[in-house]
Each structure stands twice: as C-alpha cells, then as structure tokens.
C-alpha positions in Angstrom: -28.9 -22.9 9.4 -25.5 -23.6 8.8 -25.0 -22.8 5.5 -21.4 -23.6 5.2 -20.8 -26.1 2.4 -17.7 -28.0 0.8 -16.3 -27.2 -2.5 -17.9 -30.1 -4.3 -21.7 -29.2 -2.9 -23.4 -28.6 -6.2 -25.7 -25.2 -6.6 -28.5 -27.5 -7.4 -27.9 -29.1 -3.8 -27.9 -25.8 -2.2 -31.1 -24.6 -3.9 -32.8 -27.8 -3.0 -31.7 -27.7 0.8 -32.8 -24.2 1.0 -36.1 -24.7 -0.4 -36.7 -27.4 2.4 -36.1 -25.3 4.8 -38.1 -22.2 3.6 -41.0 -24.5 3.4 -40.7 -25.5 7.3 -40.3 -21.6 7.8 -43.4 -21.2 6.0 -45.4 -24.0 7.5 -44.3 -22.9 11.0 -45.3 -19.1 10.3 -48.6 -20.1 8.6 -49.8 -22.0 11.9 -48.9 -19.0 13.6 -45.6 -19.7 15.4 -43.3 -16.9 14.7 -39.8 -17.6 13.5 -36.3 -16.0 14.2 -33.7 -17.1 11.4 -30.0 -16.9 11.2 -27.7 -18.1 8.7 -24.4 -19.6 10.4 -21.2 -20.8 8.9 -18.2 -22.1 10.9 -14.9 -23.1 9.3 -11.8 -24.7 10.9 -8.0 -24.4 10.2 -6.9 -26.4 7.0 -4.0 -27.5 8.7 -2.7 -28.5 12.3 -4.2 -25.0 13.6 -7.2 -24.7 16.0 -8.4 -21.1 14.6 -12.1 -21.1 13.4 -14.0 -18.6 11.9 -17.9 -17.8 12.4 -20.0 -15.7 10.2 -23.8 -15.4 11.7 -26.1 -13.3 10.0 -29.8 -12.6 11.5 -32.2 -12.9 8.8 -35.4 -12.5 10.5 -36.5 -11.6 13.7 -39.5 -13.3 15.4 -41.4 -9.8 15.3 -40.8 -9.3 11.5 -43.3 -10.2 8.9 -42.0 -13.4 6.6 -40.5 -12.0 3.4 -40.0 -15.2 1.5 -37.7 -13.6 -1.3 -35.4 -12.7 1.3 -35.4 -15.7 3.4 -35.0 -18.0 0.1 -32.0 -15.8 -1.1 -30.3 -16.3 2.4 -30.9 -20.2 2.4 -31.0 -21.3 -1.0 -29.1 -18.9 -3.2 -25.4 -19.9 -3.3 -24.4 -16.2 -3.8 -25.4 -15.8 -0.5 -22.7 -17.9 1.0 -20.1 -17.1 -1.8 -20.6 -13.6 -2.0 -21.4 -12.3 1.5 -20.1 -14.6 4.0 -17.2 -15.7 2.2 -16.1 -12.1 1.8 -16.7 -11.3 5.4 -14.2 -13.8 6.1 -11.4 -11.3 4.6 -12.1 -9.1 7.9 -10.7 -12.0 10.1 -7.0 -11.2 11.7 -4.2 -12.0 9.2 -3.7 -15.5 11.6 -7.0 -16.7 11.0 -7.1 -15.8 7.4 -3.8 -17.6 6.9 -4.9 -20.8 8.9 -8.3 -21.0 7.0 -6.5 -20.3 3.5 -8.9 -17.2 3.1 -8.6 -16.3 -0.3 -8.5 -19.9 -1.8 -10.1 -22.8 0.3 -11.6 -20.7 3.1 -11.3 -23.3 5.9 -13.3 -26.8 6.2 -16.9 -26.1 7.3 -17.9 -27.5 10.5 -20.8 -30.0 10.6 -21.5 -29.2 14.0 -21.4 -25.8 15.0 -21.1 -24.4 18.8 -24.8 -23.8 19.6 -24.5 -21.7 22.6 -25.5 -18.6 21.0 -28.9 -20.1 20.3 -31.6 -20.1 22.7 -32.8 -23.4 24.0 -35.6 -25.2 21.8 -34.0 -23.9 18.3 -34.1 -26.1 15.3 -30.2 -26.0 14.3 -29.6 -27.6 10.8 -26.2 -28.9 10.1 -24.3 -28.1 6.9 -24.3 -30.1 3.6 -21.1 -31.7 3.7 -21.0 -33.4 0.3 -23.1 -32.9 -3.0 -25.2 -35.9 -3.0 -26.4 -35.2 0.6 -30.2 -35.6 0.1 -31.2 -35.5 3.8 -33.0 -32.5 3.4 -33.9 -32.6 -0.5 -37.1 -34.3 0.1 -39.3 -31.1 0.8 -42.4 -32.7 2.0 -40.4 -35.3 4.1 -38.3 -32.7 6.0 -41.3 -30.2 6.6 -43.2 -33.5 8.3 -40.2 -34.8 10.3 -39.7 -31.5 11.9 -43.4 -30.5 12.8 -43.6 -34.0 14.3 -40.3 -33.4 16.3 -41.9 -30.1 17.5 -45.1 -32.0 18.7 -47.2 -29.9 15.6 -48.6 -32.9 13.7 
C-alpha cells in the first residue's frame, strides 16, 4: 500500500483509509488466502530535478500470522509515515535530500509507484493525494470491490 500523503491529508482520513485496507486484509486471511503486506512511499523532487526517494517496509510475510495491531499501526496510524518513513529519508544522499527538501517538505508523493518490485497479481493501492479523497473511506464498499475484483464474491 502506498502510504505517502500530502501535507493536507488529515489524520482522520489516513486512519479511515488504513482501516479499510486492514479490513480487506482481514477478509482475505479469514477465507484462507495468505497475504504479504508492504508499506511503500515514493516522493519526487520539489523542483525541476528528477530525483526520487522510496521507502518500502515489509509488514507481513505470507507465512506470518496476521497481527491486526501491527498492520493497523503501519497502514492507519500517521506516526508510521511521519515517525518512521520520513525519518528514514534523512539517510538518503545529500543531493536527494536537497532536491526533496528533506527536513521540511519531504518531496511530493507519487500517486503511481513503480511496481516492478512486486509480483504479478498484487493489489497495489495508490496514495491519498488530498484530504477528502474518500475513495477508501467506505470500508464495506472498498472490501466488496476488491473481493469482486479477485473473483472471490
């Protein structure tokens, strides 16, 4: 899941989106499908530069038992993005940090990530670009849509 968010995405919207995704994961696991979960955030340069930075964290392996609290923290708690991934951006080379204005703006989140690192058949969720983007705040509709897309209902 792309957890990148612009400055104006509210905490409430981040939490609603995370709850929707965790509900989908829980539904998939309950019907016997094993899930492998990642957070992914990629940002581009604030100016004319072409630099990007990407932080991916594997949250759950397919062989792991589902820990809803851990998944909820990674997908629904703003502290995961703000406290862990933004902090990790300070480890990039100086030219990347300068281009993305690490320490103040942290770049512009990319809505569509390069998906070459994930196996075929993955559900890849784009970022919420603005507060009020309610594309995943209706939990039931979100879960049903993805279960239908997978041919499970």
